[in-house]
GUDODREN-922893 format. One line per 5 residues: their letters; for each residue y, z, x of N, C-alpha, C. Coordinates in steps of 0.2 Angstrom, whole numbers, plus 5000, padded with zeros to 4 digits. Each point is the difference from the previous one (the first is absolute). Layout:
BEGIN
a	Y:Z:X:Y:Z:X:Y:Z:X ~ ...
REM end
This chain:
BEGIN
mssrs	5378:6313:4772:5003:4997:5005:5005:5002:5004 ~ 5002:5003:5007:5004:5004:5005:5003:4993:5000 ~ 5007:5002:5002:5006:4995:5001:4999:4998:5008 ~ 4997:5002:5004:4996:4996:5005:4999:4994:5000 ~ 4992:5001:4993:4993:4994:5000:5005:4997:4996
avnvn	5006:5000:4998:5004:4995:4995:5001:4997:5004 ~ 5005:5002:5003:5005:4996:5008:4993:4995:5003 ~ 4994:5004:5005:4997:4994:5003:4996:4995:4994 ~ 4998:5000:4994:4998:4998:4995:5005:4993:5001 ~ 5007:5002:4999:5006:4996:4999:5000:4993:5003
trkwl	5000:5004:5011:5000:4997:5006:4996:4996:4998 ~ 4991:5002:4999:4995:4996:5002:5003:4991:4993 ~ 5003:5001:4995:5002:4994:4997:5006:4996:5003 ~ 5004:5006:5003:5006:4994:5002:4997:4997:5005 ~ 4994:5004:5004:4998:4996:5009:4995:4992:4995
tgglw	4997:5002:4995:4996:4995:4997:5006:4994:4997 ~ 5004:5004:4996:5001:4994:4999:5006:4996:5004 ~ 5004:5002:5006:5003:4996:5007:4993:4997:5002 ~ 4994:5001:5000:4994:4997:5003:5000:4992:4998 ~ 5001:5002:4991:4997:4993:4997:5006:4995:5001
irifi	5005:5005:4999:5008:4996:5002:4998:4993:5004 ~ 4999:5005:5010:5000:4996:5006:4992:4995:4996 ~ 4994:5000:5000:4996:4995:4997:5002:4996:4997 ~ 5006:5001:4994:5003:4995:4996:5001:4994:5004 ~ 5003:5004:5005:5011:4995:5004:4992:4998:5003
ivaag	4997:5003:5005:4993:4996:5007:4998:4991:4993 ~ 4998:5002:4995:4994:4996:4998:5007:4993:4997 ~ 5004:5003:4998:5007:4995:4997:5002:4996:5009 ~ 5002:5004:5003:5000:4996:5008:4996:4995:5003 ~ 4993:5001:4998:4995:4996:5002:4998:4996:4994
yifmq	5003:4999:4994:5000:4995:4998:5006:4994:5000 ~ 5005:5002:5004:5007:4998:5002:4997:4996:5007 ~ 4996:5001:5002:4999:4998:5009:4997:4996:4999 ~ 4993:4999:4994:4996:4995:4999:5005:4995:4996 ~ 5005:4999:4998:5006:4995:4996:5002:4997:5006
kdinf	5002:5005:5002:5005:4997:5006:4997:5001:5007 ~ 5002:4997:5005:4998:5000:5007:5005:5005:5004 ~ 5000:5006:4998:5003:5006:5005:5000:5001:5005 ~ 5000:5001:5006:4996:5002:5006:5005:5007:5003 ~ 4994:5002:4999:5002:5011:5001:4998:5002:5008
qvnlq	5006:5003:5001:5000:5001:5010:5002:5007:4998 ~ 4994:5003:5003:5000:5010:5001:5006:5001:5005 ~ 5004:5004:4999:5007:5003:5000:4996:5005:5006 ~ 4999:5001:5003:4998:5006:5005:5004:5004:5003 ~ 5007:4999:5001:5005:5005:5001:5005:5002:4995
spfme	4999:4998:4995:5006:5002:4994:4993:5002:4992 ~ 5003:5005:4997:4998:5000:4993:5004:4996:4994 ~ 5004:4998:5005:5007:4998:4994:4998:4992:5000 ~ 5001:4995:4994:5000:4993:5001:5004:4997:5005 ~ 4998:4993:5003:5006:4997:5004:4998:4992:4999
qnmde	5005:4999:4996:4999:4992:4998:5002:4996:5005 ~ 4993:4996:5000:5000:4993:5007:5005:4995:4996 ~ 5009:5000:5002:5002:4994:4997:4997:4993:5004 ~ 4994:4996:5003:4999:4997:4999:4997:4996:4997 ~ 5000:4995:4997:4999:4995:4992:4996:4995:5004
qptea	4997:4999:4994:4997:4992:5001:4999:4995:4995 ~ 5001:4995:5002:5002:4997:4995:4995:4997:4996 ~ 5002:4997:4994:4996:4997:4994:5006:4995:4997 ~ 4993:4997:4997:5002:4994:4996:5008:4999:4996 ~ 4998:5004:4996:5006:5001:4997:5002:5007:4996
dgktq	5005:5002:4999:5002:5005:4996:4997:5002:4995 ~ 4996:5005:4998:4997:5004:4994:4994:4999:4998 ~ 4998:4998:5011:4990:4998:4999:4998:5004:5006 ~ 4995:5004:5000:4994:5004:5005:4999:4993:5003 ~ 4997:5004:5008:4998:4995:5005:4994:4997:4997
sgqel	4995:5003:4994:4996:4997:4999:5002:4995:4994 ~ 5005:5000:4998:5003:4995:4996:5000:5002:4991 ~ 5000:5007:4999:4999:5002:4992:5007:5002:5002 ~ 5002:4998:4991:5006:5003:4995:5001:5004:5001 ~ 5005:5004:4999:4999:5008:4998:5008:4999:4998
senqs	4999:5003:4995:5009:5001:4994:5004:5003:5005 ~ 5008:4999:5001:5003:5006:5000:5000:5007:5000 ~ 5000:5001:4996:4997:5009:4998:4994:5001:5001 ~ 4995:4998:5001:4992:5001:5004:5002:5000:5007 ~ 5004:4996:5004:5000:5000:5006:5004:5008:5002
rsssr	5006:5002:4996:5005:5005:5001:4995:5006:4999 ~ 4996:5001:4998:4995:5006:4997:4995:5000:5004 ~ 4997:4994:5004:4995:4997:5003:5005:5006:5009 ~ 5005:4996:5000:5004:5004:5007:5002:5009:5000 ~ 5001:5001:4992:5000:5008:5001:4997:5005:5004
leglt	4990:4996:4996:4997:5004:4998:4996:5001:5011 ~ 5002:4993:5000:4995:4997:5007:5004:5004:5004 ~ 5009:5005:4999:5003:5002:5005:4998:5007:4997 ~ 4999:5003:4997:4998:5006:4998:4993:5004:5003 ~ 4996:4995:4998:4992:4999:5002:5003:5001:5009
aslfg	5000:4995:5003:5003:4998:5010:5004:5011:4999 ~ 5003:4999:4998:5004:5009:5000:4999:5005:5000 ~ 4992:5000:4996:4996:5004:4998:4994:5004:5006 ~ 5002:4994:5000:4991:4999:5006:5002:4998:5006 ~ 5006:5001:5007:5002:5000:5003:4997:4992:5001
iskkv	5004:4995:4997:4996:4992:5001:5006:4995:5001 ~ 5000:4998:5005:5008:4995:4999:4997:4993:5001 ~ 5001:4995:4993:4998:4994:4998:5004:4993:5004 ~ 4997:4996:5000:5006:4992:5003:4999:4998:4995 ~ 5004:4999:4996:4999:4994:4995:5002:4993:4998
gqkkq	4993:4994:4999:5005:4996:5002:5004:4995:4994 ~ 5006:4999:5005:5006:4998:4998:5002:4994:5001 ~ 5006:4999:4997:5004:4995:5004:5002:4999:5008 ~ 4999:4996:5003:5002:5002:5008:5004:5000:5000 ~ 5009:5002:5003:5002:4995:5002:5005:4998:5005
ttppp	4998:4992:5001:4999:4999:5007:5009:4997:5001 ~ 5001:5000:5006:5005:4999:5002:5002:4992:5002 ~ 5003:4997:4999:5000:4992:5000:5003:4999:5006 ~ 4995:4994:5006:5006:5000:5004:5007:4995:5001 ~ 5004:5003:5001:5005:4995:5002:5000:4996:5004
dnpip	5007:4997:4993:5000:4994:4999:5003:4995:5009 ~ 4996:4997:5002:5000:4997:5007:5003:4991:4998 ~ 5004:4996:5001:5000:4994:4998:4999:4995:5005 ~ 5000:5006:5006:5000:4995:5007:4993:5001:5003 ~ 4994:4997:4999:4991:4998:5003:5002:5002:5010
virlk	4995:5006:4999:4999:5000:5007:4999:4993:5005 ~ 5002:4998:5003:4995:4995:5003:4999:5000:5009 ~ 4992:5001:5002:4999:5004:5008:5001:4992:5003 ~ 5002:5001:5006:4998:4992:5004:4994:5001:4999 ~ 4994:5002:4998:4996:4997:5003:4997:4996:4995
dinns	5004:5000:4995:4997:4997:4993:5005:4993:5000 ~ 5001:4999:5007:5006:4993:5000:4996:4997:5003 ~ 4999:4993:5000:4996:4994:5005:5003:5001:5004 ~ 4996:4996:5005:5003:4999:5008:5004:4994:5000 ~ 4999:4996:4996:5005:4995:4999:5007:5002:4998
qiesf	5004:5005:4995:5004:5002:5000:5003:5005:5005 ~ 4994:5002:5004:5003:5004:5006:5004:4997:5005 ~ 4993:4996:5001:5002:4994:5007:5006:4997:4997 ~ 5002:4998:4994:5008:4998:4999:5004:5004:4999 ~ 5000:5004:4999:5006:5007:5001:5003:5002:5009
inrfs	4992:5000:5005:5003:4999:5007:5003:4996:5001 ~ 4997:4993:4999:5006:4993:5003:5006:5001:4997 ~ 4999:5002:4994:5008:5000:4996:5008:5006:5005 ~ 4994:5004:5001:5004:5007:5003:5000:4999:5008 ~ 4998:4996:5003:4997:5002:5005:5008:5002:5006
nvais	5004:4993:4999:5007:5002:5001:5002:5003:5002 ~ 5002:5003:4993:5003:5003:4997:5000:5007:5004 ~ 4992:5003:5000:4998:5005:5003:5003:5002:5007 ~ 4999:4994:5004:5001:4998:5007:5009:5004:5000 ~ 5003:4996:4996:5007:4998:5000:5003:5007:4999
ekrkf	4995:5004:4995:5002:5005:5001:4998:5007:5003 ~ 4995:4998:5005:4995:5003:5005:5007:5000:5007 ~ 5003:4995:5001:5006:5001:5004:5004:5001:4999 ~ 5006:4999:4995:5004:5003:4997:5001:5010:4998 ~ 4997:5003:5000:4998:5002:4996:4995:5006:5005
gipas	4995:4997:5006:4996:5006:5003:4994:5001:4996 ~ 4997:4998:4995:4995:5000:4996:4992:4996:5002 ~ 4999:5004:5000:4993:4993:5003:4999:4998:4992 ~ 4999:4993:5001:4997:4994:4997:4995:4999:4997 ~ 4994:5005:5003:4995:5001:4996:4999:5004:4993
iiman	5004:5008:5003:5003:5003:4995:5002:4998:4993 ~ 5004:4997:5001:5007:4996:4994:4994:4996:4996 ~ 4996:4995:5004:4996:4993:4995:4997:5004:4998 ~ 4992:5009:5001:4998:5002:5000:5003:5004:4992 ~ 5006:5004:5002:4999:5004:4995:5003:4994:4992
gllqs	5003:4996:5003:5001:4994:4996:4995:4999:4994 ~ 4996:4998:5005:4992:4998:4997:4997:5007:4995 ~ 5001:5006:5000:4995:5004:4999:5004:5001:4994 ~ 5008:5002:5000:5005:5001:4995:5000:4995:4993 ~ 4999:4994:5004:5001:4993:4995:4994:4998:4997
aagqt	4995:5004:5001:4992:4995:5000:5001:4993:5002 ~ 5005:4996:5005:5003:4996:5004:5002:4995:4994 ~ 5006:5004:4996:5005:4999:4998:5000:4998:4993 ~ 4992:5004:4998:4997:4997:4992:5004:5007:4996 ~ 5002:5003:5001:5003:5007:4997:5006:4997:4994
khake	5002:5006:4996:5005:4999:4997:5009:5000:5002 ~ 4997:5008:5006:5006:5000:5004:5002:4992:5005 ~ 4994:5000:5000:5003:4994:5006:5002:4993:4996 ~ 4996:4998:4995:5002:4995:4996:5007:5000:4996 ~ 5001:5005:4996:5006:5000:5000:5007:5005:5001
annyf	4998:5003:5008:5007:5005:5000:4999:4994:5009 ~ 4995:4999:5001:5000:4997:5008:5000:5005:5005 ~ 4996:5007:4996:5000:5005:5004:4992:5004:5002 ~ 5000:4995:5007:4992:4998:5004:4998:5008:5001 ~ 5006:5005:4999:4995:5005:5006:5001:5008:4996
nlpcd	5001:4998:4992:5002:5004:4995:5004:5007:5001 ~ 5007:4996:5003:5004:5005:5001:5005:5004:4996 ~ 5001:5005:4997:5003:5005:4995:5005:4999:5000 ~ 5004:4999:4996:5007:5004:5001:5000:5008:5001 ~ 5005:5000:5004:5004:5006:5002:5007:5000:5001
stwdg	5004:5008:5000:5006:5000:5000:5005:4995:5007 ~ 4995:4995:5003:5002:4998:5006:5002:4992:4996 ~ 4996:4998:4994:5000:4994:4998:5004:4999:4996 ~ 5006:4995:5001:5004:4996:4995:5000:4994:4999 ~ 4993:4997:4998:5000:4994:4999:4997:4998:4995
mmkdf	4996:4993:4999:4994:5000:4993:4997:5005:4997 ~ 4998:5001:4997:4995:5005:4996:4995:4996:4994 ~ 4992:5004:5000:4996:4997:4997:4998:5007:4998 ~ 4998:5000:4996:4992:5004:4996:4995:4996:4999 ~ 4999:5006:5003:4993:4999:4999:4993:5006:4999
ngqcf	4998:5001:4991:4996:5006:5000:5004:5003:4999 ~ 5007:5002:4999:5006:5004:5000:5001:5004:5006 ~ 4998:4994:5005:5003:5004:5010:5006:4995:4999 ~ 5005:5000:5004:5002:4997:5005:4999:4996:5004 ~ 4999:4995:5002:5000:4998:5007:5006:4993:5002
rkyen	5000:4999:5006:5005:4995:5001:4999:4992:5001 ~ 5004:5000:4996:5001:4989:5000:5003:4997:5005 ~ 4998:4994:5000:5002:4996:5003:5002:4995:5001 ~ 5004:4994:4999:5005:4994:4999:4990:4996:5002 ~ 4996:4999:5007:4997:4996:5001:4993:5004:5005
awagf	4996:4996:5000:4994:5002:5008:5003:5004:5005 ~ 5006:4996:5002:5000:5001:5008:5004:5007:5000 ~ 5004:5000:4995:5006:5007:4995:4995:5006:5001 ~ 4995:4998:4998:4995:5007:5002:4996:5005:5003 ~ 5000:4993:5005:4998:5001:5006:5003:5004:5005
rghsr	5007:4995:5000:5007:5004:5004:5000:5009:4996 ~ 4997:5001:4994:5003:5007:4997:4995:5005:5004 ~ 4992:4997:5001:4996:5002:5003:5001:5003:5007 ~ 5004:4995:5004:5001:5004:5004:5007:5004:5001 ~ 5004:4999:4998:5006:5005:4999:4997:5008:4999
yindn	4995:4999:4993:4998:5005:4998:4994:5004:5005 ~ 4998:4998:5003:4996:5002:5007:5007:5000:5005 ~ 5003:4999:5001:5005:5001:5005:5004:5006:4997 ~ 5000:5001:4995:5004:5006:5000:4999:5007:4997 ~ 4994:4998:4997:4996:5006:4998:4993:5003:5006
fgalk	4998:4994:5003:4993:5001:5006:5004:4997:5007 ~ 5006:5001:5002:5000:4997:5008:4999:5003:5003 ~ 4996:5008:5000:4997:5002:5004:4992:4998:5005 ~ 4999:4994:4996:4995:4997:5002:4999:4995:5002 ~ 5008:4998:5003:5002:4994:5005:4996:5002:5006
kygtk	5000:5007:5000:4997:5001:5010:4994:4997:5002 ~ 4996:4996:4992:4992:4999:5003:5003:4993:5000 ~ 5006:4997:5002:4998:4993:5002:5001:4995:4993 ~ 4997:4993:5003:4995:4997:4995:4996:4997:4999 ~ 4995:5002:5004:4993:4999:5001:4996:5006:4999
dyksw	5002:5005:4999:4995:5006:4997:4999:5001:4996 ~ 4996:4995:4997:5002:5001:4992:4996:5003:4997 ~ 4996:5006:5002:4995:5006:4997:5006:5006:5000 ~ 5002:5001:5007:5005:5005:4998:5006:4998:4994 ~ 5002:4995:5000:5002:4998:4997:5001:5002:4988
akgle	4992:4998:5002:4996:5003:4995:5001:5004:4997 ~ 4998:5006:5005:4999:5008:5000:5005:5002:4996 ~ 5008:4998:5004:5002:5003:5001:5007:4997:4993 ~ 4996:4993:4997:5005:5001:4993:4996:5004:4996 ~ 4993:5002:5000:4998:5006:4995:5003:5006:5001
qsgfn	4998:5001:5008:5001:5008:4999:5009:5001:4998 ~ 5005:4995:5001:5008:4999:4998:5000:5001:4992 ~ 4992:4997:4996:5003:4998:4994:5003:4994:4997 ~ 4997:4996:5005:5004:4994:4996:4997:4999:4991 ~ 4994:5002:4998:5003:5000:4992:4990:5005:5001
qqkkl	5001:5000:4993:4991:5003:4999:4995:4999:5001 ~ 4999:4994:5000:4993:4997:5002:4997:5004:5005 ~ 4994:4998:4998:4995:5001:5001:4997:5000:5005 ~ 4997:5002:5008:4998:4997:5007:5004:4992:5002 ~ 5006:5002:4996:5008:4995:5005:4994:4999:5008
stqli	5002:5003:5005:4999:4998:5005:4992:4996:5001 ~ 4994:5003:4999:4997:4995:5000:5001:4995:4995 ~ 5000:4999:4997:5001:4993:4994:5003:4996:5001 ~ 5008:5001:5005:5002:4996:5005:4996:4997:5004 ~ 4997:5005:5007:4995:4998:5005:4997:4995:4995
qiiek	4996:5001:4998:4996:4997:4997:4999:4995:4998 ~ 5007:5000:4998:5003:4990:4999:5002:4997:5005 ~ 5004:5004:5005:5003:4994:5007:4993:5001:5005 ~ 4994:5001:4999:4994:4999:5002:4996:4994:5000 ~ 5000:5001:4992:4997:4994:4998:5002:4995:4999
ynldq	5009:4999:4999:5001:4996:4998:5006:4996:5008 ~ 4998:5001:5005:5002:5002:5009:5006:5000:5000 ~ 5003:5004:4994:5008:4999:5001:5003:5003:5007 ~ 4997:5002:5006:5004:5003:5003:5001:4995:5006 ~ 4998:4994:4998:5001:4993:5002:5009:5001:5000
ldkk	5002:5002:4994:5007:4997:5000:5005:5005:5001 ~ 4996:5005:5003:5004:5008:5006:5001:4994:5006 ~ 4995:4995:5001:5003:5000:5009:5005:4991:4999 ~ 5002:4997:4994:5005:4995:5000:5007:5003:5000
REM end
């Protein structure tokens, strides 16, 4: 036999052997697929394996999604074989493992919305602070309707912790100019006042110092005031002007501006 024939025979043997190895890997991988619920996605862009790190939750470690228990050694061996198979045939896999979820941040202050407060509490708030709002309007030139609506909205008619524990009915934060009492809520510093009246006076001064330009609208144009507070960044509340205007018109707070 010539040397060329010998090379051809050896080459065919090598190719045949390589084929059997691939067939064995495919059969083994098929068995694994039947035992574990592994979803494969064909990677059309790259022949290399790209493992998807999104993991799925299971009831306990050491269990597959079908509930079958595997020993630690079997699991490691299966993972190696699956990775080899995926690499050889250009298939990316999505392994069913525990999903790492980020727990929600601790928030000891429940969000209280004005629409969740009953009318009797809202009416009580208006009756309690109407004269205060009118007095602040006369002294600082801020519409009483804006003062009242903002207090209702920010404190949920006096039901928030800021209002109950710090007399801060307007969620006014601490800043570099504040040297009074302070109260921490959910890791943030807020102004604290001795009583409710002081809280309303603090709001008037805060408006006067930071949003004094709005006084050009007078004490009766509550719509311009509401839009101005939102545009000037009174706080980060969404649709602040819309909410203030709706509260004023729903409870006829504009009547306070006429007094």
